C-alpha positions in Angstrom: -0.1 0.0 0.2 1.4 3.5 -1.2 2.1 5.8 1.7 -0.2 9.0 1.9 1.4 12.3 1.1 1.5 14.8 3.7 1.9 18.5 3.5 5.4 19.7 4.5 4.0 22.9 6.2 0.5 22.1 7.8 0.9 18.3 7.9 -2.5 17.7 6.3 -3.1 14.6 4.1 -5.4 16.7 1.8 -3.2 16.4 -1.0 -4.0 16.4 -5.0 -1.4 16.1 -7.8 -1.1 19.3 -9.5 0.9 18.3 -12.3 1.8 14.6 -13.3 5.2 14.8 -15.0 6.6 11.4 -16.4 10.4 10.9 -16.3 12.7 8.3 -15.4 13.1 7.8 -11.7 17.0 7.6 -12.0 17.1 10.5 -14.1 20.2 12.8 -12.9 19.3 16.3 -11.5 21.6 19.0 -12.5 22.1 21.5 -9.4 24.0 24.2 -11.2 21.9 27.6 -11.1 22.1 28.3 -15.0 21.9 24.5 -16.1 20.5 23.9 -19.5 20.4 19.9 -18.9 16.9 19.4 -17.4 15.3 21.6 -20.3 17.5 19.6 -22.9 16.1 16.0 -21.1 12.5 18.1 -21.2 11.6 16.8 -17.8 10.1 18.1 -15.0 9.2 17.0 -11.3 5.7 15.8 -10.1 3.9 18.8 -8.2 1.5 18.4 -5.4 -0.7 20.7 -3.7 -2.1 20.9 -0.3 -5.8 21.8 -0.5 -5.7 22.9 3.1 -2.9 25.6 3.2 -2.5 25.7 -0.7 1.1 25.1 -0.6 2.9 23.5 -3.6 5.6 20.9 -3.5 7.5 18.5 -5.5 8.0 15.0 -5.4 11.7 15.5 -4.1 10.5 17.0 -0.6 11.6 13.8 1.0 15.0 13.6 -0.7 18.1 15.3 0.9 19.4 17.7 -1.5 21.9 19.7 0.3 24.9 17.4 0.0 24.5 17.8 -3.9 25.6 21.6 -3.7 28.8 21.1 -2.3 30.5 20.1 -5.6 28.5 22.5 -7.7 30.7 24.3 -10.4 28.7 26.7 -12.5 30.9 28.1 -15.3 27.8 29.4 -17.3 27.0 31.4 -14.2 30.4 32.8 -14.5 30.4 33.6 -17.9 27.3 35.5 -17.3 28.6 37.3 -14.3 28.6 40.7 -15.6 24.8 40.5 -16.1 24.6 39.1 -12.6 26.2 42.2 -11.4 23.4 44.4 -13.3 20.6 42.3 -11.8 21.9 42.7 -8.4 22.5 46.4 -8.8 18.5 46.6 -9.6 18.1 44.4 -6.3 20.3 46.8 -4.3 18.5 49.8 -5.2 15.4 48.4 -4.1 16.6 47.2 -0.5 19.2 50.0 0.2 16.9 51.8 2.4 17.0 49.0 4.8 20.9 49.3 4.9 23.3 51.4 6.9 26.7 51.5 7.9 25.7 50.2 11.4 24.1 47.0 10.4 25.4 43.5 10.1 24.4 41.3 7.5 24.1 37.4 6.7 23.6 36.1 3.4 22.6 32.6 2.9 23.4 31.1 -0.3 25.8 33.7 -1.5 27.3 31.5 -4.5 29.8 33.6 -6.3 29.6 36.7 -4.0 28.3 39.0 -6.4 25.5 40.5 -4.5 28.1 40.4 -1.3 30.4 42.5 -3.1 27.7 45.0 -4.0 26.4 45.0 -0.3 29.6 45.2 1.6 30.4 49.0 1.2 26.9 49.8 2.6 27.2 48.2 5.7 29.3 47.6 9.0 29.5 43.9 8.3 29.0 41.3 5.9 28.8 37.4 6.2 28.3 35.1 3.7 27.1 31.2 3.9 27.8 28.8 0.7 28.0 25.3 0.2 29.7 25.4 -3.2 33.3 24.8 -2.4 34.4 26.3 -5.7 32.1 29.3 -5.5 33.0 29.9 -2.1 36.7 29.9 -3.0 35.9 32.2 -6.0 34.1 34.8 -3.9 36.9 34.8 -1.2 39.6 35.1 -3.9 37.9 37.6 -6.3 35.9 39.8 -3.9 37.7 39.5 -0.5 34.5 38.3 1.1 33.8 36.9 4.4 32.5 33.7 3.2 31.6 30.4 5.5 31.7 27.1 3.4 29.0 25.7 5.7 25.3 25.2 6.0 23.0 27.6 7.9 21.8 24.9 10.3 25.4 24.5 11.4 26.3 28.3 11.3 23.2 28.9 13.4 24.6 27.1 16.5 26.9 30.1 17.4 25.3 33.1 19.4 25.8 35.9 17.0 22.7 37.7 15.7 22.4 39.8 12.6 20.4 43.1 11.5 19.3 41.5 8.5 19.5 38.0 6.5 19.2 37.9 2.8 18.5 34.7 0.8 18.0 35.4 -3.0 16.4 32.3 -5.0 17.4 30.0 -2.2 14.2 29.4 -0.5 12.9 27.1 -3.3 15.8 24.9 -3.1 16.2 24.0 0.5 15.4 20.8 2.1 13.4 22.0 5.3 12.3 25.9 4.4 10.1 25.9 7.5 12.9 25.0 9.9 15.1 27.6 8.0 12.6 30.4 8.8 12.4 29.6 12.4 16.2 29.5 12.6 16.3 32.7 10.8 13.9 34.4 13.1 16.2 33.3 16.1 19.4 34.7 14.3 17.7 38.1 13.8 18.6 41.0 16.1 15.5 43.1 17.7 13.7 44.6 14.9 15.9 42.5 12.3 14.7 42.2 8.8 14.7 39.3 6.4 14.9 39.9 2.7 14.4 37.0 0.4 13.7 36.6 -3.3 11.8 33.9 -5.0 8.8 33.3 -7.7 5.2 34.0 -7.1 3.8 30.7 -8.1 0.2 32.2 -8.0 1.4 34.8 -10.6 -0.5 35.5 -13.6 2.6 34.4 -15.8 2.8 31.2 -13.8 -1.1 30.6 -14.3 -0.9 31.2 -17.9 1.9 28.9 -18.7 0.8 26.2 -16.3 3.0 23.1 -16.6 5.4 24.9 -18.8 6.3 27.6 -16.2 10.1 27.8 -16.6 10.7 27.9 -12.8 9.3 24.5 -12.5 12.5 22.4 -12.8 14.0 19.5 -10.6 16.2 21.5 -8.2 13.1 23.5 -7.1 11.3 21.6 -4.3 8.9 24.3 -2.9 6.7 26.4 -5.1 5.2 29.4 -2.7 2.6 31.9 -3.5 2.8 35.2 -1.7 -0.1 33.6 0.6 2.0 30.6 1.4 4.9 32.4 2.0 3.3 34.8 4.3 1.8 31.9 6.4 5.2 30.3 6.7 6.7 33.7 7.7 4.1 34.3 10.2 4.4 31.1 11.8 8.1 31.9 12.5 7.2 35.3 13.9 8.0 37.4 10.7 5.6 39.7 9.0 6.1 41.1 5.2 6.4 44.7 5.3 7.3 45.6 1.7 7.1 43.4 -1.8 8.9 44.4 -4.9 9.3 43.1 -8.4 12.8 41.4 -9.0 13.7 42.3 -12.3 16.5 40.5 -14.0 18.9 41.5 -16.6 20.0 38.6 -19.1 22.4 38.8 -22.1 20.7 38.0 -25.5 23.3 35.2 -25.8 22.0 33.5 -22.8 18.4 34.0 -23.7 19.2 32.5 -27.4 20.8 29.6 -26.0 17.7 28.9 -23.5 15.5 29.1 -26.6 17.8 26.8 -28.7 17.1 23.9 -26.2 13.5 24.7 -25.7 12.6 25.0 -29.4 15.4 22.7 -31.0 13.5 22.8 -34.5 14.4 26.5 -34.7 18.2 25.9 -33.8 19.2 27.3 -37.0 17.5 30.6 -36.7 19.1 31.0 -32.9 22.4 29.5 -34.0 22.9 32.1 -36.8 22.5 35.1 -34.2 24.9 33.4 -32.0 27.5 33.7 -34.7 27.9 37.4 -33.9 30.2 38.5 -31.3 28.2 41.5 -30.6 25.3 39.5 -29.2 27.1 38.6 -26.3 27.4 42.3 -25.4 23.6 43.1 -25.3 21.6 42.6 -22.6 17.7 42.6 -22.1 15.6 43.7 -18.9 13.1 40.6 -17.9 10.1 41.6 -15.7 7.3 39.2 -16.0 5.7 40.4 -12.5 6.4 36.7 -11.0 9.8 37.0 -9.4 9.5 39.1 -6.3 11.6 40.5 -3.2 9.9 39.9 0.2 10.9 42.2 3.0 9.8 40.7 6.2 10.4 42.1 9.9 10.7 40.2 13.0 7.9 40.6 15.4 8.9 41.3 19.0 6.1 40.3 21.6 
């Protein structure tokens, strides 16, 4: 008899299959941030929805992903780092009013240190946590950042607290996001703030594209709407005080490479344009109103 599926958040057994995606059970999951491999194989995880709390989660919620990130080497990300800097500059402008020269910041999932480099001049102290050994070494060497190659659960055992904790495109990946939020609340100082970015799975773009929504990928385990994220934050004594669109800047080259994987019959068109070197220098701004920046404040009782 099959074990009945339980909601990871509210523990309800009122679970429905939202998207039934068929793939080989032993299909390899690629954990690089900018990997095209999952699109090349054209498979997506099975998604479930809790009808009690409306959280959407994947078939992999009971599979530990954390150790897989330790060996990630993302050369495509480094190739696109110029455009990542432009994206994070936009991000910085939207959160700058919460920063000052007396505040301490912890970034969970600092990856190659692009955001950390931008944040450091605006705050008293910056610390980053990153599981990827390669990304950790890169950000230390190239940006001289204080990066710890360890998980937040491990790091949270010390007594140090922070004014601001930041997670950009992290919460959808982690094995235990609700435990993570609870630990974050404990690591925030009085009146501390959590700033996180993720996609809003209840956005118009997500609803229109359905199972073809581009952020439905194997490494994403949790699919929050603003409502489900608010519920999770509230349970950890965190209240959303501001929501902003998270605008991205990508290169035309990267976009064409994505299209060539998604639409192989049109490869001849994409490959033609990719022959021109100037394409690599052109960027495009993407804002489909589905990627969000959430600022939450610690509630003090």
